[in-house]
N, C-alpha and C positions, 0 to 999 in steps of 0.2 A: 795248489790252486783249485784242483777239481774238488777237493774236500770243501773248500770255502764256497765254491759255487753251489754244491750240493746243499750245504747248510743254508745258504741264502735262499735257494728255491724252497726248501722245506719250511723255512720260517715264513716265507710269503704265503705258501699254500695253507699252513696252519693258521696264520692270521686271517686269511680270507674265509677259511672254514669256520673259525670261531665267530667271525663277524656274521656270517650266514646263519650259523646256529643261534646266535644271540637275537638277531632280527626275527628269525622264525619263531623262537620261543616268546619274544615280546608280542608278535602278531597273534600267536595262539592265546596268550594270556589275555590280550585285549579282546579278542573274539569271545573268549570264555566269560569275561566280565560283562560284556555286551549282552551275551545270551542269558546270563544270570539276571541282569538288570531287567530284561524284558519279561522273563518268567516271573520274577518276584513282583515286578510292578503289576502284572496281570492278576496276582493274588490280591494285591491291594484293592485294585479296581473291582474285582468280583465280589470282594467282601462288602463293598458299598452297594453294588448292584443287588446283591441278595437281600439286603435290608430294605431297599426301596421297594422291591417286588413283594415284600411281606406286608407292607402297609401302605401309607400315603404321606403326603407332605403334612407337617404339623404347622398348619397356619396359625393356630393359637400361639405357639411358641414364637414365631416370627413377629406376630402382632405384639406380643408382650415385650419382646426385647427391642423392637424397632420403634414402637409407637407409644407404648405405655410406660417405658422407663425401666424395664427389667433387664438392663444390659449388663449388670454386674455378674461376674462369673459364678457367683454362688446363689443365683436366683433362677435356676432352671425350674420350670414348672409354676412360676409365680403368675398371677392374674389369669389363671385358667378359667376360661369361660367368658372372659371380657370381649373377645373377638366375636364369638357367636352372638353376644348380647347386642352387638352394633346392628344386627340384622332384624331386630325385633322392635316393635313399638314399645315406648316407655312403659306402658301399662302391663306389657307381657314379659318384661325382663324378670328373670328369676322364677317364672312359672313355666316349667318345662312342658306342661300339658296344653299350652296354648300355641302350638305351632302354626295354627291358621292365621295368626297375626304377624307371621314373618313377612317383612317387606321385601326381603330378597335382593336388595341392591345396596349392601353395605360397602365399606371402604376396602381397599386392597390391604392385604396383610404384609406384603413386601414392598419395600421402596424402590426396588429395581430387580431385574432378572438375575444379576450376578451376585452371588453370596459366597462368603468365605467359609461359612459353616453350614452343615446340613442338619435339619431338624425333621425327624420322622415320627410318626405315630402309627400304632397297629390299627387294624380295622375295627376292632372292638373298643378302641380308645383307652385301653388300660396299660399301654406300654409305650414309653417314649425311647427313641434312639437318637443319639446326638453324636455327630462326627465332627471332629475338629482337628486341625493341624497344630500339634503342640511340640514344644521343645523337649527333647529327650536326650540328656547327656550331651548337650551342645549341637544336636542335629534335630531337624524337624521330622516328625513321624505322625502317622495317623493314629489317633486314639478315639475310643468310643465309650460312651456313657449310656447305660441302661437305667431307666427310672420306671418303677412299678407304681401304678395308680391304685387307690383303694376306694371302694364304694361304701362309705359309712352309712349312707342313707338307703342302701339297697334298692335304688331306683334305676340302676344300670348306668349311672353317671358318676364321674369322679366328683366328690364333694370337697371343696376347698374354701377356706375363709381367708386366704392369703396371709395367715399368721405364720411367720418363720419361727423355727426353733432357734435355740441359742447358737447353734452352729451353722445356721443358714439354710437348713433343710426344711422345705415345705412339708407340713405334717401329712399330706396325702400323696406326695410324690417322693418315694424313698429310693435311694441308691443302694442296690444290693441288700434291700430289706433291713437296713440299719440306719443309725444316725451318726456314723463315723465320718461323714463328709462325702462329697462327690469325688469318687475315685475313677478317673478315666483309665481305661484299660488299653494297652498297646495291642493293635490288631493287624500288625504287619511285621514281615521279617526284618531283623536287625541289619540285614545286608544292604538295604537301601534307605535313602533319605528323600523326603519330599521337598522339592524346591518350588513347586507351584501346585496349588489345588483350588480350582473354582467350580462352583456349582451354579448353573444356569437354570433357574426354576420357572416354570410356567404352568398354569396362569398365575397372575399375582393375587387373584382372589380365589377363595374356596368355591369351585363351581357347584358344590352340593348346596351351598347356601345362597348363591346368587341365581337362584332358579328363575327369578323374575327379570334377569338381565340376559338378553339374547344376543349380545355382540360376540363376534367370532373369537375375540381374544379372552373372553370369560368362560364360555361353554366349551371347554376342552378338557380331556382327561389330564390330571396332574402329572407331570413328568419332569425329569431333571436330566440336564446334559452335564456330564462329569468330564472335566479337563484335568488330567493328572500329569505332572512333570516330576521326574525322579532322577536321581543320580546315585551312584554306588556310595555306600558309607565310607568313611575314611579308612577303616580297617581293610576294606577291599581294593583300595586304589594305591596302597603303599608300593612303591617301586614301579608303578605303571607309567609306561612312556607315553608322551603326547598329552593332549588335553583330556579332561575328565569326560567320559561318555555320559550322554543324557538322552532321555527318551520321553516322548509325549504320547500319552494314550487318551483317547476320547470315545465316549459312548453316551447314548441317550437311552434312558430306560423309563418306562411308564409305571406308575403305581397300579397294582392290581386290585386294590380295594375299590369296590364299586359303590359302596354305601356311604351315606354321610356319617362322619364321626361326630356324634352329638356331644357337645360340651357345655351347653347352657346350664348354668347353676340354678 
């Protein structure tokens, strides 16, 4: 009888111990995954912030894709200069030496503040940077495309005639300096997936071109508010107890380019 009682007590103690150990391990693993998610998500956010600070909002690209009909995925860089031309008198369009005829009150390049993709351009106007959320092996991740512009006219401006090559690449905006096609590069750790990504861009017009318009919503430094929502990738949550952890990060960053990015053809 004493042996049976001892065995029963031992079994109960071992069961409780194993339960406590299992719960402690599960809590530790969940905390570890949550810590990883925060750190890796910060990497994603900082990658975007770094590029915004290097240049400014690419109003030409937003105008092209929202208003001119360049929304096809293989037409980045198309219609370059069309947005700038909207700020000039008809007689001055195409003549980059006649900036005195800039009417300065052209249309908005963006149809709304919230955007799903982010288009940036360097301060000298020779490099485009595009951020998009794209599917990568069944999960959404942040990818980036770099386009280099070429000044064939040696006048300090990108020269384009909007003539696409056979593979859809515009002849003066090249991806990785070749014609192999637009190749978006993964710029985030594989351990996280993006479940939400919004860019709130302001102002809706290029303030460097709307110099004749003095409303408060036009004459402000271009900036973007980034709202990023992430979860661990499928490989990091195998065997994880409870719901899938999620994190939302938000920051606002201003473009540091103070000059007008001239793009009139």
